[in-house]
N, C-alpha and C positions, 0 to 999 in steps of 0.2 A: 712333297705332299701328294696325296692321291686325290685326284679330282674326277668327277663324273664326266662323261662325254659331253653332257649339256654344258657344264662350266667351261670345258676346254674349247667349246665351239665359239665362245664370245671373243671377238677380237678386241685387242687393246691398243696395238700399235701397227701401223702400216708403213711399208717401204715400197712405193710405186716403182722405183728404179729397178728393183730386183724382184718384183712381185712377191716380196716377203711380207710376212706378218707375224705378230706375236700374240698369243692368247692373253687376254686380260689377266687371268690368274697368274701367268708367269711373270708379268710385269709387277703385279702386286707382291709376289714372293720376292722378287729382286729388290723392290723398294723397301720392304720390311727388313731384308738382310742388310741393305745399305744403312737404314736408320739405326740398326743395332750396332753397326761399325761406327757410325758417327757418334753415337752415345758413348761408346767405350773408348774410342781412339782419337776423336777430333774435337769434341766439345770440351771446354775448360771445366775443371772441377767447380768453379764458381757458377757457371751456367747450369750445370746439372744440379748443383746444390740449391740454387734459387728455385728451380722448378720443383724439386722434391720437397723442400721446406715449405714452399707456398701451398702445396697440396697435402702435406703430411704423409709423404710417401718415402719408402726406402729407395736407395739407388736402383735396386733391381726392379722395383715396381715402376719407377720412372722410365727405365729402359723398356719395360714391357708396354708402357703407355705409348711411347713414341713409335715403337715397332707396330703396335696395333693401328695407330692412326695412319702410318705410312702404308700398312698392308691393306687398308680399306679405302684409301683416299680417292680412288678412281671408281668407286662403286656406281657412280652416276653414269659410267660408260655402259653398264648393263641395262640399257634402255633402248627402245626402238628409235628414239630421236637421234641418239648418238650412233647407233649401229648403222643407220641408213646413210651416214656420211661415206661409207665405203662404196656405195653404188656407183659413183662416177670414177672411182679409183681402182678398186679390186672387187668387182661384183661377185666373183666366185666365192669370196668369203661369206657373203650373205646367203648363198646357196647352202653352204654347210650349216649355217645357223638355222635356216628354214627347215632343214632336214631334222633338226632337233626341236622343232616347234616354236622357234623364236622368229616371229615375223617382224621384219624391219623395213617395211615400205615407208617412203617419206610421208610424213603427216601433212594434212592440208593446212595446218596453221602457218601463218606468215612467219612468226618469230619462233626460233628454236630455243628451248630451255637449255642453257649451258650445262655441261655435264657436272661441273663443280656445284652449281646451284641444285641440280637434281640430286646429286649425292648427299648434300646436306639434308634435304627433305626425306630421302629414302632411309638414311641412317637414323634420323629421328623416329621414323615410323617403326623401324626394326627395334630400336631401343625401347620405345613405348610398348611394343608388343611383348618384348622379353621381360621388361621390368615395368609393369603397369603402375606401380606405386611411385615411380620416379616423376619428378616435376619437370615440365617442359622448359622452364626458365633455366634449370640446371643442365638439362640435356643440351640445350642450345649452346652452352659454354664449351662443350666438346664438339658438337656437330659442326659448329662454325669453322673449325679447322679444316674440315673437308670442303666446306663451301668456299673457303678463301684460298685454296691451295694453288690457284692460278694467278694470285697476286691481287685480284680485285676482291672487294668485300661487299657481297650482295646485301642490300638493305632488307628490312622487314617487308617493305612493299614489294620488292622484287621476288622475295621468297613466297609471299602470298599469291602474287600473280602466277608464279610457276605452278601452284596448286590447281590453277584453272585449266591446265593442259594435261589431263590424265592420259590422253592417248600417247603423248610423248614419253611419259614415264613407264607405261606398260603394266599389265597385270598377268595373271595366269602363269604361264611358263617363265615369264620375265621375273615375276615375284619369286618363283621357285628358285631360279638360278641365283638371284640376289641373296636369298636366305642361305643357300648353300655356301656362297662365297663369304658372307659375313660370319656365319657360324664356324666354318672351318678355319678361317683366318684368325678368329678370336681364340680358338683353342690352340692353334699352331704357335702363336706368340705367347701363350700363357696368360692371356688377359681375362679368360673366362672366370677365374676365381676372384677377380678384383673389380670387375665392371660394376657390380651393384654397389660396392663401396665407393667407387669413383663417382657414381651418379648421386651420391649423397653429399658431394663436395662441389661447391661452385668454383669453377676455374676462373681466376682473376684475368683481366684483360692483358696485363703484361705477360702472363704465362701463356695465354692463347696466342699472342704474337710470336713468342719463341717456339711454341709447338708447331705453329704454321710454318715458320721459317725452316725448322728441321725437316718437316714433311716436304717442302718445296725442294730443299737440297737433295733429299733422298729420291724424289721423283725425277729431278733433272739428271742426276747421275745414272739412275736406273734406266732412263730413256735414251741415254747416249749409246749408240751402237758400237762405238769404239770400245766400250767397256762391257756391254751386254748385247751381243748380237741377236738379231731377230731369228732365233731358232727355238724349236720346241724340245730339242734334245738337251737335257740337263745333266748329261754324264760329265764327270770331272768336277773340279772345284770352280764353279762358275763365279762365285763371289771373290775367291782368292785371285783368280786370273784378272778380274776387273780391277781389284785393288792394286795389283802389281803395276797396271798401266796408269791408274789414277794417281797413286803415289802421293796422297795428301799427307803433309807433315803433321806430326802431333803438336799439341799446344806447347808453347815455350816453357821450359823448365830451367831457370837461370842457375848458373854456378853460384854456390854460396860465396858471398863476398866477405871482406873483412868487417869486423864490428866497428873498428875505428874509422871515423869519417875521413881522416886524412889518407889512410891507407886505401880505403875503398875508392876514393876519388882517383888516386893514381892507378889503381888496378883497372878501373874502367876507362880512364882517359890517360893513357901512357904519355901523351904529349905534355901533360902537366907534371911530369916528374920533377920533384923538388918543391912543388907548391903545396900549400896547406888548404884544407877546405875553408871556404868563406863562411862567415857566420850565417848567412842566409841558407847555404847548403847544409850546414850542420843542423840548423833549426828545422828545416823541412824534413830532413832525414829522421830527426828525432820524433817529429809529429807523426810521420808515417809509421814508425816503429811503435808508437804509443797509442795510436788511434784505436778506439774501442771496436770500431767496425768500419767498413769502407765508407768514405764520405767525400765531401767537397773541400778542396784546399784552394784558396785564392791567394796567390803569391804576388806581392807588390814590392818592387825594388827597382833601383835605377838601372839604366842601361849599362851592360858590361860587368855585372856582378855575378855572373854564372847561373842565371835562373834556369837555363836549359839543362845544364849539367845537374842542377839540383833536382829538377823534375824527373830526369831519367833515373837518377839514383833512388829517388822516392818511389818511382814506378816499380823498380825492381823489388824493393822491400814490400810494397803493397801486393804485388803479384805473388810473392812467396808466402805472405801471411794469409791472403784471402783466396788463393787458388785461381788467380787470373792467368790467362794463357797468352797475353800479348799486350801491345801498346798501340794506341792511335795518337798521332801527333798532327794537329791542325794548325796551319799558318794562314795569314791573311790573303796571300796571293800565290800564284804559281811560281813567280820569280823567287819568293822566299821559301816555298816548299822544296824546290829542287836542291839547294845547298843543304837543307835540313835532312834530306834523304841520305846524303853522303855522311853527315854527322852521325845520324842514328845507326847507319850501317857499321861505322867504325866502332861505336859503343857496343853494338850488338855482338860483334866478333869476340868481345871479352867476356860475354855472359853465357855463351852457348855450351851446353854439355855435349853428350854424344848424340843428341837429337838434332835433326835438321829443323830449321825454322823457316816459315814462309814470310816473304816481305813483298810489298807492292808500293809503287808510287801512284797515288790516286788523284789525278786531275785530268782535265780535258786534253792536255798536251803531253801527258806522261811519256808516251811512246817516242816523243822527240828528244827526250833527255838521253844523252849518249851513255851515261853510266847505267841507267835503267835498261836501255836498249841492249847494252852488252849482256846484262843478266838474262834478258829475254832470249838472246841468241844462244847463250851457253847453258841457260837454265842452271847456272852454277856461278858462284862468285869467287871461287878459289878456296883452297883448304884453309880452314880457320886455325889460327895458331893456338897453342896451349903452352903454359909454362911447365907442364908435366913432362918428365923424361920416360914415362911408363910406356909410351907407344900406344896408349889407349886411343880408340877412334874419337875424333872430334867432329861435332856437327857442322853443317854447312848452312849458309844463308841462301835460300833458293826462291826463285819465282816459279810457283807451281802453275802448270799450264791451265788447269781447270779453274784455279782461283784468280786468274788474270782476266777473266771475261767480264763484260759489262754486267753490273748488278752483283757480281760475285767477288770483285776484288776486295771489298770491305771485309770479307771472311778470312783473309790472310791473317796470320798472327800479328804482323807488324804492318801498319798502314800509315804512310806519311803522305799528306796531301793538303789541299786547301781546307779551310774551315767549312766550306760549303759541303764537303763530303760527309761531315757529321750532321750538319743542319738538314741535309736531305732526309734524315730520319724523322724530321718533324713536318715533312712536306707530303701532302696528299698525292701520292703517286703509286703506281702499281709496284708490287714486290717490296713495299716499304718494310715488310717484316724481315727481309734479309738484311737490311741496313741495321735494324735493331739487333738481330742475331749477331752481326759482326761487331757491334760495339759492346754488347753486354758482357762479353768475356774478357774485356781489355781494361787497362788503365787508360783513361781518355785525357790527353794533354792538349790544351788549346792555348796558343801564344798570342799576345797582342790583342786581347779581347776588347780593349778600348776602341779598336778600329771598327767595331760593329756599330752601324747606325741604328736608328729607331726601328726600321723595318727588319733588319737582320736580327736585332736583339729579341724580337718576338719569337723568332725561330730558335734562337739560342736558349731563351728561357724555357720554351716548351721542351726542347731537347733535355735540358737539365732536369726538368720535372720527371721525364721518363727515366732518365739515368738514376735519379733518386729512387724511383720505384723499383728499379732493378738492383739497387744497392751496388751500383758501379762506381768505383772511385774516379773522381775528376780532379784535375789540376788545371786551374786557370791562371794565366800569367799576364802581368801588365806592369809598365813603368808609370803609367799616368791614368789610373782608373778613378773616375769620380765616385765618391762614397755612395751616392744614390744607386748607381749601377751595381756596385758591390752588394748592396742589400737586396736588389732585385734578383741577382743570381743566387744568393743564399736562400731567399724565400722560395724561389722556384724549385730548387733541389729539395728543400725541406718539405715542401708541399707534396712532391712526388714520393718522398719516403714516409708519408703519412702523418707528418707533424702539422698541428693546427696552431702552433705557437707563433706569435708575432716576432719577427727577427729584425733587429736594427743594430748595426755595429756602432761603435763609438765614433765620434767625429774628431778624435785625437789625430794629431799629425805625425804619429809614429811612422817611421820609414827607415828601412824596410819593415814590412809587416806580413804576417800570415793570418788569414781568417779561415777557420776550419769549422765545418759542421759535420758531426757524426752522431746526430740526434741530440747533440748539445753544441752550442756555439762557443767557440774559444777564439780569442784574439791574442796573438803573440807578437809582441814588439821585439824586433831583431836588432842587435847591435849593428851599427853601420861601420863598415871598414872601407867604404868608397872614398876615393880621393876627393877632397873638398875643393870646389872651384868657385871663386868669386867672379862673376861675369858682369861687366859693365854694360849698361843699356844705353843706346842712343836712338834718337828719332831722326829720320832722314826724309826730306821731301821727295815726292814721287817724280822727280825730274831726272832723266837719264844723265844729263850733264853733271848733276851733283853726285850721282853714283860714280861716274868716271873720275871725278875729282877726288872723291873719298878713297877709291881704290888706288889711284895713282900715288896719293900721299902715304897710305898705309903700307903699300907694298914696295916702297922705294928701295928698301934693302932686301926685298924678296918676301916669300911667304905664299901660303896656299889659302885662298878665300873661296867661300861658297856664297852664291847669290840664289836664294830659293824663292821661286815665284809660285803663285797659287794656280795659274793656268798655263797651258802650253803656249798659247799665243803671247802672253807677257814674257815668258822665258825666251821665246824666239826673238822678240823685239829687243829684249835686254841683251841677248847674245850678239845680235847684229851691231848694236851700239858699242859694246865692249870690244868686239873683235876689231872694229875700226881703230880703236885706241891701242889695244894690247896684242893684236895679231894672233899668232899661233899659241899664245899663252892662255887662250880662252877655249873652254870646251862646253858642250851642251849635252845634257842628259834629260830625257823625258820619255813619256810612254808612246809617242808617235813615231818611233823608229821601227823599222822591221825588226823582228825578233833577233836575228843574228847581229845586226848593228848595235842594238841596245845591249845585248849580252856582252859583246866585245867591249863596248864603252864602260860598262859597269865593272867588268873584270879588270880592265886597265886601271880604273880608279882604285880598286882594292889593292892591286899590285903596287901602286905608287903611294897611296895614302893610308894603307893598312898598317897594322902594328909593326911589320918588318919590311915596309915598302921602301923602294928606292925613290925617295922624295925629291920632286923637281925643285929647282930654285924658286921658280915663280909659276903659279897656276891659279886660274880663276875658273871655277866650275859653276856654270849656270844650270839650274835644274828645277824640277818640280817636286811633288811629294815623294818621288822615288828615292830622294835623298834622306827621307825621315824614317825609312823602314829597312832595318836589317843590314844595310851596308856598313861594315866595320871600317869607317874612314874617319880621318882626323883633319879638321881644318883649323888654321890659325886665326881666321877671321870669318864672321858670318854676317850676311845681310839677308833678312827674310821679310816677305810680305806679312802684314798683320794677319793673323789666323787665330783659330781657337787656341786657348791657352795650352791645353794638353799637347797639341800638335807643335806649337812653337817650342815647348819644352823638349819634345822628342827631337826636334831639329837641333836645339841647343846641345843635345847629347853628343852631337858630332863635332862640337867645338872644343878644342884642346882635349880630345877624348883620351889620347895616350900621353903618358908622362914623357915629355921630351925636354931636353935642356938646350937644344940648338935652334930654338925659334928666333927668327930675325927680330931686331929691336922694335920695329914698328908694330909687331903683332905678338910681342912677348907676353902680354896680358890679354886674356880673352875678352872680346867685346862683341856684343850682338846688336846690330843696327836693325831697326824696324822701319820699313817703308810700305808702300802700297796704300797710302792714306791720302785722300784728296787735299785735306787741310788739317794739320795738327792743331791749329789754334781754334778750330770750330768746337762747339759744344753740342753734341759729341763729335769727335773726329770720325769722318766717314770713310770707310774702306772703299777701294776702287770697285767698280761694278762687277768685274769678273770674280773677285773674292766673295762678294755678297751672293753671287749666283751659285758658287760652289758650296759655301758653308752656311749661308743664311745670315741675316743681319744680327740676330740675337746672340749667337755664340761669339761673334766677333766683337760686338759691343761689350759683352761680359769680359772678354779678354782685355779690351782697351781699358775698362774700368779697373780691373785688378792691377794692371801695370801702370796706371795713370801717374801715380806719385813715386814710382820706383826708379831709382837711378842704377840699381844693380840687383842681382839675384844671386843667391848662394845655392849651388848645385852639389849634391842632390837634396840638401836639407829643405829647400823651399818648395820642392815639387809637390808634396801632398797638400800643403797649405794653399798654394796657388790654384791647384786643380779643384780643391774643395770650394774655394771662394768663387771660382769661375763657373762652377756648376751648382751653386747654391740656389735652390728654387725660391728662397726668400730674399735673395739679394735685392738691394735697393739702388736706384740709379743715382749718380752724382748730381749735384745741382745743375740745372740747365739741360739735363739729358732726358727729363721725364717723358716728354711727348714722343720722341723718337724711340726711347727705350720701351715704352708700353706698346707702341705700335709694332715694334719688332717682336715683343713677347707674344702678342696676339697672333701675328702671322706665323710665328714658330709653332704655337700651339695648334693652329689649324693644319699646318703641314704635317706635324707629328701625328695628329689624329687620323689624317688621311693615309699616312704611311702605315699606321697600325691597322687600319681597316683593310687596306690592300693586302697586308700580310695575312690577315685572318681568313681571307678567301681560300687559301690553300693550306692553312695550318691545321694539323690534326688535333683532335680533342686531347685533353689531359687524360692520363691513364685511369683516373677515378671516375670519369664522366660516363662513358658507355658501359653497358653490362656485357656486351660481346663486341668482337671486332667486326661483326656484320654491319655494314654501313659506315665503317670508320673512314673510308674514302668515298665520300658522296659526290665529289667532283674530282677530276684528274688534272694535275698540273703538267702532264706529259712526261717524257723521259728526261730527268734532270741531267743524266750523264751525256746524252746526245746534245742537249742544249749547251753544256759546258764545253764540249768539243767544238762547237760552233762559236765559242767566245761569249756565251751568255750564261747567266746564272739566275735561277728562279728564286733563290733565297737572298738576292741582292736587289736593292731598289734604285741603284744608281743608273744613270743614262751612260752606259759605258761605250755606246756607239757600235756600229756594225763592223764586224771583223771581215777583212778581205785578204786575198793573196795578192801581193804586189808583183807584177811582171812588167817587162819592157818590150815594146815592139820597135824594132830597129828598121833601118832603111831597106833591109832585105824582106820586110813585111812578115818576118817570123817573130814569134814570141820567144823571149829569153828570160831566164832567171836573173836576179840582180848580179851585177858584176863583182860585188865585194864580199860575197859569202864564202865560207871555207870550202864547201863541197859543191860541185856542179856550178861553179861561178860562171855566169853567162851562158849556161847550157840552153840549147834550143828546146822549147816545149812544143811537141807536136799538137796540132789541132785537127779535129774532124776524123781521127782514126781511133779505132778501139785500142785501149790500153789493156794489158793483161800479163805481160812478161815480168820476170823478176827485175829486169832493168827498168821497166816502166814504173814499178812500185818504188824502186830506189829514187827515181826522179820525182815521183809523186810525194815521197816523204820530204825531199828537199823543198818542194813547192810548199808543202804544209807548214814548214818552218818559217817561211817568208811572209808571215801574216802581218797585217797592219790594221789598226783600229781607226775607223773614221770618226771624226768628232761628232758630238751630240747635235751640233747645228745641222748636220746632214741626215739626222735620224728622226727628226720630229715627224709626227703624222702627216703634216702638210706637204712634206717633201720626200718622204721615204719611198713612196711608190715610184716617183720620178728617178730617184737615185738607183733603185734596184733595176728599173727598166734600162737605164743607161749602162749599168754594169753588165747586164745580161747581153747587151749588144757588143761588148768589147772583145769577145772571143767566142769560138765554137766550143761549147762545153760538152758536146755529145759524147766524145770519146773518153771523158774522164769519169763518168758516173759509176763505173764499175770499181773504181779504186777506193779502198777503205780510207785512204788518207785525204782525198780531196772531193769525194762525192758530195754534192750539195753546196760546195763552197763557191762564193763569188770571187771574181778577180777584178782588180783595178789595174788597168794597163796604161803605162806612161810611154811617152814617145822618147826619141833619142835624147832630148834635152831634159827629160825627167818631168814632163808636164802632161796633165790629163784634164779633161773637162767633164764634170758630172753635175747634172741638174742646174746648169747655169753658173756653177762655181768652178774656178780654176784651182786645181790641186797640183802642187809641185813637190818633188821629193829629191833630196840629195843626202848623201851620207853624213854631211856636216850639220844640217839643221833638221833633218827628218821631214815629216809631212807638213806642208803649209797649205792653208786654204785662203783664197781671196776671191773677190768678184772680178769679172773680166776688166772692169775699169781700173781696179787697184793693180792688176798685174800687167796692164798695158796691152791687153789683148782685146 
């Protein structure tokens, strides 16, 4: 493009290190070119189609619109307030501007108008002057994209306040240069013939969000000097050279699979050779093929019937039918997301054509996953195989360098992570638009949605509302979903899609079942092919001697038993009692082991108790809730604390899970014993205090009521009925339970309302509420990715405790890593010296893997300051703060005997029991 000397004098980017700078118009040209590339080669057909159909545009007009917005997004930099920022950095740049009549002295006002805010105002003025008949409320639905391109969304009050600072905006020659930039860029991208038409169409908030996300992407890429150096010489193919380095993969285009469900299953999951598709898999596949439009699919079925495989097969069909370019898979925890990353990768290898596809593992500890770290190192996962003998090129699964950055990893075609990564799209935080842009072009799969509590469900429902507005297909999966929650999810999605109809599913106990909404509600009962298991129920007093007696008798001929406790402290106490009786045949699994110890313990369990495990003759596993999620293990006998009904059923799913004919006689028939009750004869029976603290009295009372008269349950047939009854809001208490029942109901209601109120503090509005995205983020929740890296999540309400790095200080007064880890075991950790070498970073990564979560009792407001103060005194942190792995992390230092003291409490750690907390009196200190 040909620009005047006046336009070329305005700076847009500075590089103080090299005294380099880039004219604003060059950056805008680059951004427009990148936006054109993103539209043509990166965005999915579904994303482009949604934008164009919403605005009544052709694909070419949609492309011109995003190029225009990217090409003018920084118009607010052509102001004296912004230009004056060069004064302390490269003052000579201002001299050149003054030579052309652009005075950029610092203004006397205290507060500077951000250039994005200024740009929104100035663009509106230009549009109003060029098209005087246009309505401001319509113009604002376009100009807000410029105002929000730095991730924040200035409110109407902020915009009005900026009008009160005309000196910062500038007039005269400043107005002249802005008009030149806006006029020429409009003609350059071919928007001039369409602008008047665009200004007659109100841009919906969902489209505003996506347009802003595209502009931010274009701006960030065009601002990266690795791709676009700060030079004014534009000879050569500047965009082509940049794209060669950027190397963003195109959207996923799966290989066409077999029409027959059985054949498709084996094509995509070769390890299932010889197996037929399960009824649930066939049914979900059929619904995906027959859906009128993208919609919400809620899949309910027992553990182990292939729900994950069904969802991935359905995702492939939905992507092919509706132009989606990838898949998001969300799991409850990091521990469940890591193995799912491996499973998705194996499936993906069977679907790739000659295109590369991008993949990422998205959670706060992703870089500590060895498989993912290997992809990062190689930026390549190996040549993908093909059944073809043609020699045609086959695509690769890659981790793209640009897409792995914070706030950008959700833009990869395949994202596997915690559910939190999707819920962040409903959180008031900067650059939320990028999270929306990352989800809208994908099939969104979320597993184990029953695990979301009241607080988290508010974010999940708001997310579903937005995804419904985007027409993004969603697959939710659960084995134990209460009917009320099913209806909440369907209503949220339907609301977003524009439906005002009331939605309520039937209260039938069909199981498995699929509930589908694609502007019409459909409920599909699926034939069950799951193995039927009649499980006897027993009640056990909460005396450890009785537990020992029970297990001694039941395991006399051998067998593998699980004892599941609702708190870590109970699990440790139970383990100690059982170890005295059964010795090395007892193991402990809970969340207060350092990460390598816990991973090793869980992996050993799966190796021994999994489908093909080398099963020990006798084993007792004492554990907490980690045993109810995702571990594919099989116990001959189970003892569990009384807990909410759905969670006890999840636990029972690990009882006689696999078809075995060699179980010892004493455990040949499945039996579930329930303990954790103060007195079974009381009306009502009262759960122990720790269980009430974790789950609340109401859910436990409902579970006790449902199970009160039962001597056995049939799995999986009884699951939907028991869950329905346990979560029935109209349920009545048994005789004699009324006073305690109603008190628990009142307490639960108050706690639920408080949780919902807390969630709404940082919950974005529904897509239909605001007219523009300006002010969408009126408060900021901070950086959710950074919080998750530090072991916290802003979309969870649980007191998960403070996360620390566990180190040992030995007699030599040096810090050491734990002795039992796989790499750097016992390595010395230097203090007080600056880290920065490659060897330092490898050691820092090993440190970051040795995290430990302190219990909630040490994280209450009354003690947390004392805890942090004590932790800060345990080591010299100064040299570690430059490491990306451990900067800002606290350490907990144990002595030679594995003991530490924090805030008047004694903390001890060993690889057998994990972290224990006691008072000095209890520990003998």
